[in-house]
C-alpha positions, 0 to 999 in steps of 0.5 A: 782441227783448229790446231791444224788451221793454226799451223797453216796460218803460222807462216803468215802470222807467227802469233798462231804458234801459241796454239802449239802449247798444250797448256793453252789448248787444255785451257781452251778445251776446258772453256769450250766444253764448259761453255757447250755444256752451260749453253746447251744444257737448258735446251737438252733438259727441256727436250728430254722433258718433252720427250718424257725421257724420265728416270724411274726409281726403285720403290725398294730404295731410299724413300727420299728418291721417290720424288726423283721419278720422272727427272730427265735422264740420258743427260750424259749425251750432253757431256759426250757432245761437249767432250767430243766437240772440244777435243776435236777442235783443240787436239792434235788429230794426228795423235793416235792416243787421242783417237783411241780415247775418243773411240773407246768413249764412243763405243761405251757411250753407245752401249750406255745409250742403248741401255737407257733408251730401252729403259726409259723410252721403250719402258723395258725394265731390263734395258740392254741384257747383261750379256750383250752389255758386257759383250760390247763393253768387252769389244771396246776394251779388248779392241783398244787393248790389242790395238795399243799392245800391237802398236807399242814401240817402246818397252815402257808402253807395255810395262807395269809400274808401281808407285813409290818404286822408281826402278820397278818395271814389270814386262807384262807381255800379252797380259798387258791386254788382260790388265788393260781390258779389266782396267777399262771395263772395270772402271766403266762399270765402277763409275756406273755403280757410283752414279746413284746420287745427284752429282756423286759420280760426276765430280769424282770423275772431273777430279780424277780426269784432272789428275790424269791430265797432269799425269799425261802431261808429265808422262808425255814430256821426256824431261819431266818423266826422267826427273820424276822417274816415271814411264815416258810415253811419247805422244801421251801428253796430247791426252791432257786436252781430252782430260781438260775437255772432260773437266769442263764438260763434267763441271758444266753438267754438274751445274744442272746435276747438282742436288736437287738434280735437273737431269741425270747422266744415265748409263750413256754418261757413266759408262763412257766416263769410266771407260775414258778414264780407264783407258787414259790410265792404261796409256799413261801407265798409271793404272795403280795410281788410278785405282788409288785416285778413284777410291770412291769408285772402288769402294762402291764396287767392292760394296756391291760384290761383298753384298752379293757374295754375303747374301749368296753364301750366308743369306745375310747382307753386310750393308743396309743396301748396296752400292755403299752410298745407299747404306749411308742414306738408310743410316740417316745421312742426308743425300747432300752430306753423303755426296760432299763427304764422298767428294772430300774423300776423292780430293784426298785420294787424288792428291795422294795419287799425285803425290806418288809422282814425286815419292819414288 
């Protein structure tokens, strides 16, 4: 929106040309989203408290969590508001990738909002039934995948690339849609499973978003892509503004979500953030690197799969409790220790993921 305005004003004052630079708009996107989160956060927390939209805590989990009962939830609405306002202000709105990411984020955010609303407002412990939740997630994931496949103009946009192999490019064909669906829906649910401790999900989401922003920038730049031997996807560089907005909104939310949390993001935040990260990874053709950088999300998801599978097959549990962060809590780790160590793991994985850009 403001980019369009700057373009109109360029003919009167050349200084407005500076807004053409992605790096500047990314910085402004971070600052805008961060400012919105910090300014609106206290008001939103007060409003959620007034409406008595509080988190219910399972009594079979760690006993330390019982004190969190009643903490305002659905704070992910704040994250989404900051991301959307910042992205709409500073992105090139003629870019189709920007709209794909925004629409996917909105659809998954709506699914999470309905689930949260039914749980905390209507006091329906089931929330949105699983079949309907996955149905609407599938609508969002498949819809985006089919659109990207149908509008692809270059072979690189639908090929699979692997880290460390500079000449590997597997044409996926229709399987591109299948892969994209699983990346988007899988990432959405993985972040949701990780969102069980104060700040545990939001900080890794910010780190991965920042790294995806770097990847989007070099993927959208022909010379950088050629130099690094990675896929060049014209127009994907514009996603750096969205990634920057996500980082700013996430850090602003962390101000209130850090231990002990004043507000939780809820499914409205977790499902939408995971889907946003997944669809960006698909667009920039770095699904495998995303899998590496989001290793904490992967570990949490795998722990649930193993726990459920083991219990159904053998009647025994592998972990004291799943997802994995609860296992360490029940082993006696204080909650802040679990959180910070998972953050440190994410830092290392993100750096390793970025290193794969050069190690080919």
